[in-house]
N, C-alpha and C positions, 0 to 999 in steps of 0.2 A: 307113177301113181302108187306103185305097191310099197315104195319107200315112206310115202307121207300118209299112209292111211292105216286103219288098223284092219284086222281081218274081219272083224264083225261089221265095220262099215262097208268094206268091199263086198262081204257076203250080202248084205240088205242091199245094195246098189246092183248086184248081180241078179238077185231075184226079181227087184224091180224091173231090171231091163229084159227081163225074160217076159216078164208080163206084158211089157210094151211090145215085145216082139209078137207074143202070142195074139194080142189085140190087133196090132196091125194086119196080121197074117188072116185072121177072122174077116176082118173088114175088106181084104183084097187089095189094100193100099200098099202097091209094091215100092214106091219110094219110101213111105214110112217104114217098110219092113227092112230096107236097105240101110236105113238110119239106125233102127233099133238094132239090127244085127251087128253093125259096127261098135255101137255102145256095149253090147253084150260080150263082144267078142274082146274089147278091152278090158271090162272089168273080169272077165274069165281069166285073160292072160295074168291080170295083175293079181288076181287071188292065188292063181296056181303059183306064181313067183313067190308070193308071200307064206304060202305054205310049204315051199320046197326050201325055205329059208335060204332063198337067193338074196332077198334084201331083209 
């Protein structure tokens, strides 16, 4: 994911996934929290890799 996307795109998706995670947590929907956490983790890792010049 880090190789194919820009930092601005990854950053935008990271914050979008953070909002999804927050909304799911506020609703108390544990399945949605799990899905949102996986998405958030993927974007966070890709963003960190991109910023560290690994990709």
